[in-house]
C-alpha positions as CSV (number, residue, x, y, z in Angstrom):
1,M,-78.8,8.9,17.5
2,V,-81.8,7.5,19.3
3,D,-81.2,6.1,22.8
4,S,-83.0,2.8,22.3
5,V,-82.4,-0.9,22.5
6,Q,-83.1,-1.0,18.8
7,N,-79.7,0.6,18.2
8,Y,-78.1,-2.7,19.1
9,V,-80.2,-4.7,16.6
10,R,-78.5,-5.8,13.4
11,H,-79.7,-4.0,10.2
12,T,-80.8,-0.9,12.2
13,A,-79.2,1.9,10.3
14,H,-77.9,5.3,11.5
15,V,-77.6,7.9,8.8
16,Y,-75.3,10.9,9.3
17,E,-74.8,13.8,6.9
18,A,-71.3,15.0,6.1
19,D,-69.6,17.3,3.6
20,V,-66.9,16.2,1.2
21,V,-64.6,18.7,-0.4
22,L,-63.4,17.6,-3.8
23,R,-60.2,19.4,-4.6
24,D,-58.7,17.5,-7.5
25,A,-59.7,17.5,-11.2
26,D,-61.4,14.3,-11.9
27,T,-64.8,12.6,-12.3
28,F,-66.0,11.3,-8.9
29,V,-68.5,8.4,-8.8
30,P,-70.1,7.9,-5.3
31,A,-70.5,4.5,-3.7
32,G,-72.5,3.8,-0.6
33,Y,-72.1,1.1,2.0
34,I,-73.8,0.3,5.3
35,E,-71.5,-1.2,7.9
36,Y,-72.7,-3.1,11.0
37,R,-70.3,-2.0,13.6
38,D,-71.9,-2.1,17.1
39,A,-68.6,-0.6,18.5
40,L,-66.6,-3.6,17.3
41,W,-63.8,-1.3,16.3
42,N,-63.2,-1.0,20.0
43,S,-62.8,-4.7,20.5
44,E,-61.1,-5.3,23.8
45,D,-60.1,-8.6,25.5
46,H,-63.6,-9.7,26.2
47,V,-65.0,-8.9,22.7
48,M,-64.2,-11.1,19.7
49,A,-63.6,-9.2,16.4
50,Q,-66.2,-9.9,13.8
51,P,-66.0,-10.1,10.0
52,L,-66.5,-6.8,8.3
53,V,-69.2,-7.4,5.7
54,P,-70.6,-4.0,4.4
55,E,-73.9,-4.0,2.5
56,Q,-73.6,-1.9,-0.7
57,L,-76.3,0.7,-1.3
58,Y,-77.9,1.5,-4.6
59,V,-76.5,4.6,-6.3
60,R,-77.9,6.0,-9.6
61,S,-75.5,5.5,-12.5
62,D,-75.7,9.2,-13.4
63,A,-74.8,10.3,-9.9
64,Y,-71.3,11.7,-10.5
65,V,-69.5,14.9,-10.1
66,T,-66.9,16.3,-12.4
67,V,-64.3,18.7,-11.1
68,V,-62.3,20.9,-13.6
69,D,-58.9,22.4,-12.7
70,N,-58.8,26.1,-13.6
71,G,-55.2,26.3,-12.4
72,L,-56.0,29.0,-9.9
73,S,-56.6,26.9,-6.8
74,K,-53.6,26.5,-4.4
75,H,-54.7,22.8,-4.2
76,S,-54.3,22.3,-7.9
77,M,-51.8,19.6,-8.7
78,S,-50.3,21.9,-11.3
79,N,-49.3,24.2,-8.4
80,Y,-48.0,21.5,-6.1
81,L,-44.3,22.2,-6.8
82,A,-44.8,25.8,-5.7
83,L,-46.1,24.9,-2.2
84,P,-43.8,25.3,0.8
85,L,-42.1,22.3,2.3
86,C,-44.0,20.4,4.9
87,T,-43.0,21.0,8.5
88,E,-45.6,18.7,10.2
89,P,-45.9,14.9,9.9
90,D,-49.7,14.7,9.6
91,A,-50.6,17.0,6.7
92,D,-53.9,16.3,4.9
93,G,-53.6,15.1,1.4
94,R,-54.6,12.5,-1.2
95,W,-53.3,9.5,-3.1
96,I,-52.7,10.2,-6.8
97,S,-51.8,7.7,-9.4
98,A,-48.1,8.2,-10.4
99,D,-49.3,8.1,-14.1
100,N,-51.5,11.2,-13.5
101,L,-48.9,13.5,-12.1
102,P,-48.6,16.7,-14.1
103,F,-44.8,16.9,-13.3
104,N,-41.8,14.6,-13.2
105,A,-42.6,11.7,-10.8
106,S,-39.1,11.9,-9.4
107,L,-40.0,15.1,-7.7
108,A,-42.6,13.4,-5.6
109,L,-42.3,10.6,-3.1
110,P,-41.8,7.1,-4.4
111,P,-45.1,5.4,-5.3
112,D,-46.5,2.6,-3.2
113,N,-47.3,-1.0,-4.2
114,Y,-50.4,0.3,-6.1
115,N,-48.4,3.0,-8.0
116,R,-50.0,5.8,-6.0
117,V,-48.2,8.8,-4.7
118,W,-49.1,10.8,-1.5
119,L,-49.5,14.5,-2.1
120,P,-50.4,16.9,0.7
121,Y,-52.8,19.7,-0.1
122,D,-51.1,22.6,1.6
123,C,-47.4,21.7,1.6
124,R,-44.8,19.8,-0.4
125,L,-42.9,16.7,0.7
126,H,-39.2,16.6,-0.3
127,R,-37.8,13.3,-1.7
128,Y,-34.5,12.3,-0.3
129,S,-32.3,9.5,-1.7
130,Y,-31.0,6.9,0.7
131,Q,-27.5,8.3,0.2
132,E,-28.7,11.8,1.1
133,F,-30.4,10.4,4.2
134,A,-27.2,8.7,5.3
135,Q,-25.2,11.9,4.7
136,C,-27.8,13.8,6.8
137,L,-27.3,11.4,9.7
138,Q,-23.6,11.7,9.5
139,Q,-23.8,15.5,9.7
140,K,-26.5,15.9,12.3
141,H,-27.1,12.7,14.2
142,S,-24.1,10.6,15.2
143,L,-26.2,8.3,17.3
144,V,-29.8,7.3,17.0
145,H,-31.8,4.9,19.2
146,W,-34.7,3.4,17.3
147,F,-37.4,1.3,19.0
148,G,-39.9,-0.6,16.8
149,D,-41.5,-3.7,15.6
150,S,-40.9,-5.8,12.5
151,N,-42.3,-2.9,10.3
152,T,-39.5,-0.8,11.6
153,R,-37.0,-3.6,10.9
154,R,-38.1,-3.8,7.3
155,A,-37.8,0.0,6.9
156,L,-34.3,-0.1,8.3
157,K,-33.4,-3.0,6.0
158,K,-34.3,-0.7,3.1
159,I,-32.4,2.2,4.5
160,T,-29.2,0.3,5.4
161,T,-29.0,-1.4,2.0
162,L,-29.5,2.0,0.3
163,G,-32.8,0.8,-1.2
164,K,-31.5,-2.5,-2.5
165,W,-33.5,-4.8,-0.1
166,C,-36.7,-6.1,-1.8
167,S,-36.1,-3.9,-4.9
168,R,-36.4,-6.6,-7.6
169,P,-39.8,-6.8,-9.4
170,D,-40.3,-10.4,-8.4
171,E,-39.8,-9.4,-4.7
172,V,-41.8,-6.2,-4.1
173,D,-45.2,-7.9,-3.7
174,T,-44.0,-10.8,-1.6
175,Q,-45.1,-11.4,2.0
176,L,-41.5,-11.1,3.2
177,C,-41.2,-7.6,1.8
178,I,-44.6,-6.3,2.7
179,C,-45.5,-7.7,6.1
180,N,-43.5,-10.7,7.4
181,D,-39.7,-10.9,7.4
182,N,-39.5,-12.9,10.6
183,A,-37.7,-15.8,9.0
184,E,-35.0,-13.6,7.5
185,G,-32.0,-12.3,9.3
186,F,-30.8,-8.7,9.2
187,G,-27.5,-8.7,7.3
188,S,-25.0,-10.6,9.4
189,Y,-27.4,-10.6,12.3
190,S,-29.5,-13.7,12.9
191,K,-33.3,-13.4,13.0
192,Q,-33.4,-13.9,16.8
193,V,-31.3,-10.8,17.5
194,S,-33.3,-8.0,19.1
195,V,-30.6,-5.3,19.5
196,I,-29.1,-4.4,16.1
197,P,-26.4,-1.7,15.9
198,L,-25.5,-0.5,12.4
199,D,-23.0,2.1,11.3
200,I,-24.5,4.2,8.5
201,D,-22.5,5.2,5.4
202,P,-23.8,6.8,2.2
203,V,-21.6,4.5,0.1
204,T,-21.7,1.1,1.9
205,G,-25.1,1.5,3.7
206,G,-25.3,-0.1,7.1
207,T,-22.6,-2.3,8.6
208,P,-22.1,-3.8,12.1
209,P,-19.7,-1.8,14.3
210,L,-16.1,-3.0,14.5
211,D,-16.2,-2.7,18.3
212,S,-19.4,-4.2,19.7
213,Q,-18.3,-3.3,23.3
214,Q,-18.4,0.4,22.7
215,L,-21.7,1.0,21.0
216,G,-22.2,4.4,22.7
217,T,-19.0,5.8,21.2
218,V,-19.2,6.9,17.6
219,A,-16.3,8.2,15.6
220,A,-16.3,11.8,14.2
221,N,-18.3,12.3,11.0
222,S,-19.9,8.9,11.5
223,S,-23.5,7.8,12.4
224,R,-24.8,4.8,14.1
225,I,-28.4,3.5,14.5
226,I,-29.2,1.0,17.2
227,L,-32.4,-0.8,16.6
228,F,-34.3,-2.2,19.6
229,K,-36.8,-4.7,18.3
230,W,-40.0,-4.6,20.3
231,G,-43.4,-6.2,19.8
232,G,-45.0,-2.9,20.9
233,L,-45.7,-2.5,24.6
234,T,-47.4,-5.8,24.7
235,T,-46.9,-8.9,26.9
236,L,-45.6,-10.7,23.8
237,N,-42.1,-9.3,24.3
238,N,-39.6,-11.8,25.8
239,P,-37.9,-10.5,27.7
240,P,-40.4,-7.7,28.7
241,W,-39.8,-4.4,26.8
242,E,-39.0,-2.5,30.0
243,S,-36.0,-4.7,30.6
244,T,-34.3,-2.8,27.8
245,F,-33.8,0.1,30.2
246,S,-31.6,-1.9,32.6
247,P,-28.6,-0.2,34.3
248,S,-26.4,-1.5,31.5
249,F,-28.4,0.6,29.0
250,T,-25.9,3.4,29.6
251,Q,-23.5,1.5,27.4
252,M,-25.7,2.4,24.5
253,G,-24.6,6.0,24.7
254,T,-26.7,9.2,24.6
255,P,-28.3,9.7,21.2
256,S,-29.3,13.0,19.7
257,V,-32.6,11.5,18.8
258,A,-34.6,8.5,20.0
259,I,-37.4,7.1,17.8
260,F,-40.3,5.1,19.2
261,A,-42.4,3.3,16.5
262,L,-45.5,2.0,18.3
263,V,-49.1,0.9,18.3
264,N,-49.1,-1.7,15.5
265,W,-48.9,-4.6,17.9
266,D,-50.6,-2.7,20.7
267,V,-53.7,-2.2,18.6
268,A,-53.7,-5.8,17.6
269,F,-53.0,-7.5,20.9
270,S,-53.6,-5.2,23.8
271,S,-56.6,-3.7,25.5
272,R,-57.0,0.1,25.9
273,S,-56.5,0.0,29.6
274,F,-53.3,-2.1,29.4
275,F,-51.9,0.1,26.6
276,T,-52.5,3.3,28.6
277,Q,-50.7,1.8,31.6
278,Q,-47.7,0.7,29.5
279,V,-47.5,4.2,27.9
280,E,-47.2,5.7,31.3
281,M,-44.4,3.3,32.2
282,L,-42.6,4.1,28.9
283,I,-42.7,7.8,29.5
284,E,-41.2,7.4,33.0
285,H,-38.4,5.2,31.6
286,V,-37.7,7.8,28.8
287,A,-37.6,10.7,31.3
288,R,-35.1,8.8,33.5
289,T,-33.0,7.5,30.6
290,Y,-32.6,10.4,28.2
291,P,-31.5,14.0,28.9
292,T,-33.6,16.9,27.6
293,S,-31.1,17.3,24.8
294,T,-32.3,14.1,23.2
295,D,-35.1,14.7,20.7
296,I,-38.0,12.2,21.0
297,V,-39.7,11.2,17.8
298,I,-43.0,9.2,17.8
299,R,-43.6,7.1,14.7
300,T,-47.3,6.2,14.9
301,G,-48.7,2.9,13.5
302,Q,-49.6,1.9,10.0
303,Y,-53.3,1.4,9.2
304,F,-54.7,-2.1,8.5
305,C,-57.9,-3.3,7.0
306,C,-60.8,-4.8,8.8
307,T,-61.6,-6.1,12.3
308,Y,-61.5,-9.8,11.5
309,D,-58.4,-12.0,12.0
310,I,-58.3,-15.1,9.8
311,N,-55.9,-16.6,12.4
312,P,-58.1,-17.7,15.3
313,Q,-55.0,-18.3,17.5
314,L,-53.8,-14.7,17.3
315,K,-57.2,-13.0,17.7
316,R,-55.7,-9.7,16.4
317,K,-57.9,-6.6,16.5
318,Y,-57.6,-4.1,13.6
319,S,-59.5,-1.0,12.5
320,R,-58.9,2.5,11.4
321,L,-60.5,4.1,14.4
322,R,-58.8,1.8,16.9
323,N,-55.4,2.6,15.3
324,Q,-56.2,6.3,15.2
325,Y,-57.2,6.3,18.9
326,F,-54.1,4.5,20.1
327,S,-51.8,6.7,18.0
328,Q,-53.4,9.9,19.1
329,Y,-53.3,8.8,22.8
330,L,-49.6,8.0,22.5
331,V,-48.7,11.4,20.9
332,D,-50.9,13.4,23.4
333,E,-49.3,11.7,26.4
334,F,-45.8,12.4,25.2
335,N,-46.7,16.0,24.4
336,A,-48.2,16.5,27.8
337,R,-44.8,15.9,29.4
């Protein structure tokens, strides 16, 4: 990159070479785009996010690559079921159409809204039913604390209804099921409730505890998830997120695992400097609240498209790199402790 004022002029292009490894049998047709970024992915409070309008490059129609599967590569989809089970949460992989799987689709993860399945290259993901997940909780985790935003709430609605929530064909592509369930309650809990305890059962799913005054006490061979609904570590929380860890928090018991699902709202609404300060505060609260016997799980954010928010009042900031940075910072800071 040339250190010149011209680098900040629109339509000035920077071209970088990179290698791409094509591991799957298919015909690949390249497409090229130029994006004017000017560091807008790092949009902070003083920078307004701009529309992402990439300019498409001309690519010859005969510029394609065909990869043939000889069945010998460990990355061959025909060898996928022979791979060891994954032990890390961030394995490299690819999206494959469920219609193109060379094995029974029930042996892979459920497909997404575009009928695509995520297959790691070097390990295999095991598919658990909702009933199996509930049984696992009963056997290994009698109490779970789960902190997260509305994305987490939707995931738990799916888990605690044993997959029935948003399962009808006319529902799956609706806004409520994909990205906005704010107008809907959570079972018998109203939409305003921010602390939601649920007893998990492989037959009935999730039900409110019979004794709401003894949330930290769970019967033998039972499991309870307590959801703490947060809007990330942002100033949008009312009351502030740190008020969760008040002296009365001891009534919530000592969980075997505490899950923190973060950065979705932080990426959208916070600056980097504010986020790093809040992460430091969170780590201090976690260290004071939970014993070393409690496993801490970080559920990083979900990626969103583009840098431009169509809602001028919210002024949300999205991008792959911004999301990646916030997520990695969060994980690194927890690992450093």
